[in-house]
Each structure stands twice: as structure tokens, then as C-alpha cells.
Biopython code that builds the backbone (N, CA, C, O; Angstrom):
import numpy as np
from Bio.PDB.StructureBuilder import StructureBuilder

atoms = [
    (1, "MET", "N", (11.409, -17.115, -30.375)),
    (1, "MET", "CA", (10.859, -18.361, -29.837)),
    (1, "MET", "C", (11.794, -18.918, -28.760)),
    (1, "MET", "O", (11.356, -19.232, -27.653)),
    (2, "SER", "N", (13.076, -19.038, -29.088)),
    (2, "SER", "CA", (14.024, -19.603, -28.124)),
    (2, "SER", "C", (14.146, -18.677, -26.906)),
    (2, "SER", "O", (14.306, -19.144, -25.779)),
    (3, "ARG", "N", (14.070, -17.372, -27.141)),
    (3, "ARG", "CA", (14.164, -16.426, -26.021)),
    (3, "ARG", "C", (13.010, -16.653, -25.050)),
    (3, "ARG", "O", (13.212, -16.680, -23.836)),
    (4, "ASP", "N", (11.807, -16.814, -25.582)),
    (4, "ASP", "CA", (10.637, -17.035, -24.731)),
    (4, "ASP", "C", (10.798, -18.329, -23.944)),
    (4, "ASP", "O", (10.476, -18.380, -22.757)),
    (5, "ASN", "N", (11.295, -19.376, -24.601)),
    (5, "ASN", "CA", (11.482, -20.662, -23.920)),
    (5, "ASN", "C", (12.486, -20.506, -22.777)),
    (5, "ASN", "O", (12.276, -21.036, -21.686)),
    (6, "LYS", "N", (13.571, -19.784, -23.027)),
    (6, "LYS", "CA", (14.580, -19.577, -21.984)),
    (6, "LYS", "C", (13.965, -18.809, -20.818)),
    (6, "LYS", "O", (14.253, -19.098, -19.657)),
    (7, "LEU", "N", (13.115, -17.828, -21.132)),
    (7, "LEU", "CA", (12.469, -17.033, -20.086)),
    (7, "LEU", "C", (11.565, -17.921, -19.241)),
    (7, "LEU", "O", (11.551, -17.813, -18.015)),
    (8, "ILE", "N", (10.807, -18.801, -19.901)),
    (8, "ILE", "CA", (9.908, -19.714, -19.182)),
    (8, "ILE", "C", (10.717, -20.640, -18.280)),
    (8, "ILE", "O", (10.349, -20.865, -17.127)),
    (9, "VAL", "N", (11.816, -21.176, -18.801)),
    (9, "VAL", "CA", (12.667, -22.072, -18.004)),
    (9, "VAL", "C", (13.236, -21.316, -16.806)),
    (9, "VAL", "O", (13.297, -21.856, -15.701)),
    (10, "ALA", "N", (13.652, -20.072, -17.020)),
    (10, "ALA", "CA", (14.216, -19.272, -15.933)),
    (10, "ALA", "C", (13.170, -19.046, -14.848)),
    (10, "ALA", "O", (13.473, -19.137, -13.658)),
    (11, "TYR", "N", (11.933, -18.749, -15.260)),
    (11, "TYR", "CA", (10.861, -18.529, -14.281)),
    (11, "TYR", "C", (10.576, -19.803, -13.505)),
    (11, "TYR", "O", (10.361, -19.761, -12.293)),
    (12, "LYS", "N", (10.573, -20.946, -14.204)),
    (12, "LYS", "CA", (10.308, -22.227, -13.531)),
    (12, "LYS", "C", (11.391, -22.509, -12.503)),
    (12, "LYS", "O", (11.092, -22.932, -11.387)),
    (13, "LEU", "N", (12.657, -22.276, -12.870)),
    (13, "LEU", "CA", (13.758, -22.513, -11.929)),
    (13, "LEU", "C", (13.635, -21.579, -10.729)),
    (13, "LEU", "O", (13.885, -21.981, -9.592)),
    (14, "LEU", "N", (13.246, -20.324, -10.988)),
    (14, "LEU", "CA", (13.103, -19.348, -9.908)),
    (14, "LEU", "C", (12.007, -19.783, -8.945)),
    (14, "LEU", "O", (12.185, -19.718, -7.728)),
    (15, "ILE", "N", (10.870, -20.228, -9.488)),
    (15, "ILE", "CA", (9.748, -20.670, -8.647)),
    (15, "ILE", "C", (10.138, -21.894, -7.827)),
    (15, "ILE", "O", (9.843, -21.970, -6.634)),
    (16, "VAL", "N", (10.809, -22.860, -8.480)),
    (16, "VAL", "CA", (11.217, -24.087, -7.768)),
    (16, "VAL", "C", (12.195, -23.755, -6.643)),
    (16, "VAL", "O", (12.049, -24.259, -5.530)),
    (17, "SER", "N", (13.181, -22.920, -6.920)),
    (17, "SER", "CA", (14.174, -22.574, -5.897)),
    (17, "SER", "C", (13.508, -21.806, -4.750)),
    (17, "SER", "O", (13.861, -22.004, -3.588)),
    (18, "TRP", "N", (12.542, -20.925, -5.072)),
    (18, "TRP", "CA", (11.835, -20.148, -4.047)),
    (18, "TRP", "C", (11.004, -21.071, -3.161)),
    (18, "TRP", "O", (10.967, -20.901, -1.943)),
    (19, "MET", "N", (10.330, -22.058, -3.781)),
    (19, "MET", "CA", (9.509, -23.002, -3.012)),
    (19, "MET", "C", (10.393, -23.842, -2.091)),
    (19, "MET", "O", (10.037, -24.082, -0.938)),
    (20, "MET", "N", (11.548, -24.292, -2.599)),
    (20, "MET", "CA", (12.466, -25.081, -1.773)),
    (20, "MET", "C", (12.982, -24.230, -0.615)),
    (20, "MET", "O", (13.150, -24.730, 0.497)),
    (21, "PHE", "N", (13.232, -22.941, -0.873)),
    (21, "PHE", "CA", (13.695, -22.027, 0.169)),
    (21, "PHE", "C", (12.637, -21.906, 1.264)),
    (21, "PHE", "O", (12.963, -21.936, 2.451)),
    (22, "LEU", "N", (11.364, -21.769, 0.864)),
    (22, "LEU", "CA", (10.276, -21.669, 1.843)),
    (22, "LEU", "C", (10.157, -22.958, 2.647)),
    (22, "LEU", "O", (9.947, -22.917, 3.859)),
    (23, "VAL", "N", (10.289, -24.106, 1.978)),
    (23, "VAL", "CA", (10.194, -25.401, 2.672)),
    (23, "VAL", "C", (11.310, -25.522, 3.706)),
    (23, "VAL", "O", (11.072, -25.981, 4.824)),
    (24, "ILE", "N", (12.519, -25.113, 3.342)),
    (24, "ILE", "CA", (13.652, -25.190, 4.275)),
    (24, "ILE", "C", (13.392, -24.280, 5.476)),
    (24, "ILE", "O", (13.690, -24.650, 6.612)),
    (25, "LEU", "N", (12.839, -23.093, 5.227)),
    (25, "LEU", "CA", (12.529, -22.177, 6.328)),
    (25, "LEU", "C", (11.497, -22.797, 7.260)),
    (25, "LEU", "O", (11.641, -22.739, 8.481)),
    (26, "LEU", "N", (10.453, -23.393, 6.680)),
    (26, "LEU", "CA", (9.399, -24.011, 7.496)),
    (26, "LEU", "C", (9.967, -25.171, 8.309)),
    (26, "LEU", "O", (9.637, -25.321, 9.485)),
    (27, "LEU", "N", (10.821, -25.996, 7.691)),
    (27, "LEU", "CA", (11.386, -27.149, 8.399)),
    (27, "LEU", "C", (12.324, -26.682, 9.508)),
    (27, "LEU", "O", (12.350, -27.273, 10.588)),
    (28, "ASP", "N", (13.093, -25.626, 9.249)),
    (28, "ASP", "CA", (14.013, -25.114, 10.265)),
    (28, "ASP", "C", (13.233, -24.508, 11.422)),
    (28, "ASP", "O", (13.593, -24.683, 12.586)),
    (29, "GLY", "N", (12.154, -23.789, 11.090)),
    (29, "GLY", "CA", (11.353, -23.132, 12.125)),
    (29, "GLY", "C", (10.630, -24.169, 12.946)),
    (29, "GLY", "O", (9.899, -23.823, 13.873)),
]
sb = StructureBuilder()
sb.init_structure("model")
sb.init_model(0)
sb.init_chain("A")
sb.init_seg("    ")
for serial, (resi, resn, name, xyz) in enumerate(atoms, 1):
    if name == "N":
        sb.init_residue(resn, " ", resi, " ")
    sb.init_atom(name, np.array(xyz, "f"), 0.0, 1.0, " ", f" {name:<3s}", serial, name[0])
structure = sb.get_structure()
């Protein structure tokens, strides 16, 4: 159970960081 929760949190952090990266690229461009 805890492993699955950690995996979900990791995926959420990955998605958020990826979206912020795309936003920074768009703003810079």
C-alpha cells in the first residue's frame, strides 16, 4: 500500500516538474 502511494506521489511530482519545464520553455521562446 505504502509503495503504491509513493509511486503515485513520484508520478505526480514528475508530471508537475515536466509541466513547469514546458511552461518555462514556452515563456523563454
